[in-house]
C-alpha positions in Angstrom: 18.8 11.1 -0.3 18.6 11.7 -4.1 16.1 9.6 -5.9 18.5 7.8 -8.2 20.9 7.0 -5.4 18.0 5.6 -3.4 17.1 3.3 -6.3 20.7 2.2 -6.7 20.8 1.4 -2.9 17.7 -0.8 -3.2 19.1 -2.6 -6.2 22.5 -3.2 -4.6 20.8 -4.7 -1.6 18.9 -7.3 -3.6 15.4 -5.7 -3.9 13.4 -6.2 -7.1 11.1 -3.2 -6.9 10.2 0.0 -5.2 6.9 1.5 -3.9 6.4 5.2 -4.3 3.9 7.6 -2.7 2.8 10.1 -5.3 0.4 13.1 -5.0 0.6 14.5 -8.6 -0.3 13.4 -12.1 2.2 15.5 -14.1 2.8 13.1 -17.0 6.3 14.4 -17.8 7.4 13.9 -14.2 5.8 10.5 -14.0 7.7 9.5 -17.2 11.0 10.7 -15.7 10.3 8.6 -12.6 9.5 5.5 -14.7 12.7 6.0 -16.7 14.8 6.3 -13.5 13.3 3.1 -12.1 13.9 1.2 -15.4 17.5 2.4 -15.5 18.1 1.2 -12.0 16.8 -2.3 -13.0 13.8 -2.2 -10.7 10.1 -2.4 -11.1 7.4 -0.2 -9.7 5.5 -2.4 -7.3 2.8 0.0 -6.2 1.8 3.6 -6.2 0.8 5.0 -2.8 -1.7 7.8 -2.6 -1.4 8.8 1.0 0.3 12.1 0.3 -2.9 13.4 -1.3 -4.3 13.3 2.3 -1.1 14.2 4.2 0.1 17.0 2.1 -2.8 18.2 -0.1 -5.6 17.5 2.5 -7.7 15.7 -0.1 -9.8 12.7 0.7 -12.7 10.6 -0.4 -14.7 11.6 2.7 -14.1 15.4 2.7 -17.4 17.3 3.1 -16.4 19.5 0.1 -17.4 17.7 -3.1 -14.8 19.6 -5.1 -12.0 18.2 -2.9 -13.5 14.7 -3.2 -13.5 15.2 -7.0 -9.9 16.4 -7.0 -8.8 13.3 -5.0 -10.6 11.0 -7.4 -9.1 12.7 -10.4 -5.5 12.3 -9.3 -6.1 8.7 -8.2 -7.6 7.9 -11.5 -4.6 9.5 -13.3 -2.3 7.4 -11.2 -4.3 4.3 -12.0 -3.6 5.1 -15.7 0.1 5.5 -15.0 0.2 2.3 -13.0 -1.4 0.4 -15.9 1.6 1.3 -18.0 4.1 -0.1 -15.5 1.9 -3.0 -14.2 1.8 -1.6 -10.6 -0.9 -1.7 -7.9 -2.5 1.5 -6.6 -2.8 1.8 -2.9 -5.9 3.3 -1.3 -5.1 4.1 2.3 -5.3 7.5 4.0 -6.7 9.1 0.8 -10.0 7.7 1.9 -9.9 10.0 4.9 -10.1 9.4 8.7 -13.8 9.9 9.2 -15.9 7.3 10.8 -18.5 5.7 8.5 -21.3 5.9 10.9 -23.0 8.8 9.1 -24.8 8.2 5.8 -23.2 11.2 4.1 -19.7 10.0 4.9 -20.4 6.5 3.9 -22.0 7.6 0.6 -19.1 9.9 -0.2 -16.6 7.1 0.3 -18.7 4.6 -1.7 -19.1 7.0 -4.6 -15.4 7.7 -4.8 -14.3 4.1 -4.4 -16.7 2.9 -7.1 -15.4 5.5 -9.5 -11.8 4.6 -8.9 -12.5 0.9 -9.0 -14.2 1.3 -12.3 -11.2 3.1 -13.7 -8.9 0.4 -12.3 -11.0 -2.4 -13.8 -10.9 -0.7 -17.2 -7.1 -0.2 -16.9 -6.3 -3.7 -15.7 -5.0 -2.4 -12.4 -5.6 -3.7 -8.9 -6.6 -1.3 -6.1 -5.1 -2.3 -2.8 -7.4 -1.1 0.0 -5.4 -0.9 3.2 -6.6 -1.9 6.7 -5.1 0.9 8.9 -5.0 0.9 12.7 -7.5 2.8 14.8 -5.0 5.4 15.9 -4.7 6.7 12.4 -8.2 6.5 11.1 -11.7 5.8 12.5 -12.8 3.2 10.1 -11.7 0.2 8.0 -9.2 -0.8 10.6 -9.3 -4.6 10.1 -9.1 -7.0 7.3 -12.6 -8.1 8.0 -14.0 -4.5 7.7 -12.1 -3.8 4.4 -13.2 -7.1 2.9 -16.8 -6.5 3.9 -16.8 -3.0 2.3 -15.4 -4.4 -0.9 -18.2 -7.0 -1.0 -20.9 -4.5 -0.1 -19.9 -2.1 -2.8 -19.3 -5.0 -5.3 -15.8 -3.6 -6.2 -14.4 -5.7 -9.0 -10.8 -4.4 -9.1 -10.1 -4.0 -5.4 -8.4 -6.3 -3.0 -6.8 -6.1 0.5 -3.5 -4.5 1.5 -2.5 -6.0 4.8 0.4 -4.6 6.9 2.1 -6.4 9.7 2.4 -3.2 11.8 -1.3 -2.4 11.5 -2.3 -6.1 12.0 -0.3 -6.3 15.2 -2.6 -3.6 16.6 -5.9 -4.6 15.1 -6.0 -8.4 14.5 -6.6 -10.9 17.3 -4.3 -13.3 15.5 -2.3 -12.2 12.5 -1.8 -15.9 11.5 -5.6 -16.6 11.5 -6.2 -13.4 9.5 -3.7 -14.4 6.9 -5.3 -17.8 6.6 -8.8 -16.3 6.3 -7.9 -13.6 3.7 -4.8 -14.8 1.8 -6.8 -15.2 -1.4 -8.0 -11.6 -1.3 -4.6 -10.0 -0.6 -3.2 -8.0 -3.6 -0.4 -6.2 -1.8 1.5 -6.8 1.5 3.5 -4.4 3.8 6.0 -5.5 6.3 7.4 -3.6 9.3 8.1 -4.7 12.9 5.8 -4.0 15.8 7.3 -0.6 16.4 7.3 0.3 12.7 11.0 -0.1 12.5 12.6 -2.5 10.0 11.9 -6.2 10.7 14.1 -7.6 13.5 13.7 -4.5 15.7 10.5 -5.4 17.5 8.6 -8.4 18.7 7.1 -9.7 15.5 8.4 -12.8 13.7 8.0 -11.2 10.3 9.8 -14.1 8.7 7.3 -16.6 10.0 4.4 -14.5 8.7 6.0 -14.3 5.2 6.6 -18.0 5.1 2.9 -18.6 6.0 1.9 -16.1 3.3 4.0 -18.0 0.8 2.6 -21.3 1.9 -0.9 -19.9 1.4 -0.1 -19.2 -2.2 0.4 -15.5 -2.2 2.5 -14.4 -5.2 2.2 -10.6 -5.1 4.6 -7.9 -4.0 5.9 -7.6 -0.4 7.0 -4.0 0.4 8.9 -2.9 3.5 7.0 0.2 4.8 9.1 0.9 7.8 10.3 4.1 9.5 13.7 5.1 8.1 15.4 4.2 11.4 18.1 4.4 12.6 18.7 6.1 9.2 17.3 5.6 5.6 20.5 3.8 4.6 20.5 1.5 7.7 16.8 0.8 7.3 17.4 -0.6 3.7 20.5 -2.6 4.8 18.8 -4.0 7.9 15.6 -5.0 6.0 17.7 -6.7 3.3 19.9 -8.5 5.9 16.8 -9.7 7.8 15.1 -11.1 4.7 18.3 -12.8 3.4 18.8 -14.4 6.8 15.6 -16.3 6.3 16.1 -16.9 2.6 13.3 -14.4 1.8 15.5 -12.2 -0.3 17.8 -14.4 -2.4 19.9 -11.8 -4.3 
């Protein structure tokens, strides 16, 4: 699906913004992306960085310091870009999949996170540190673990990214987790229990979103679901689900 057509599809279905995964800092290309989003009448909600790990094999916990430095450099460039469009920057798989039970890995992650957090603070950008389930990474799987790391490292521009799919696996109670950490959430992902669009699994995503709203959350909610049964249908089904519960009004 062409980028511009995808943006038009989102707008036509009532969405206000789009979240993009980017693994480059080519300024001319970033400007073209921004212009296309503006022309579609959307906002850039967040910049994901997972492709740095998935495609470029760069992470904050790589044993090679040069690769760690490359990951930090691109993330910092994306932070500067995000500051121009008032978007969050997501820190998920770019941190790597290593367990933090060795001093060297923990120190590498801490050093990289502190550097990116400092850049984000200077740029007025929020870093959204994502709690990702145990089958994808060996550390920082729960909201409690991510919040504890933020506190331990005294990160000033970082908050939580919680995702209904990951929470369904890791949290004893999604509702209790939302109550405990609502004030620290800076970005929120929705998908059903099987990672399909809401309404295709056993989660009551609508109830969770209502709770989040009642708890005072005013940030972005992004649908990060598998493009099933097709990219087009995933957009339509997500919009239909949210409109059914008056969670998407346009």
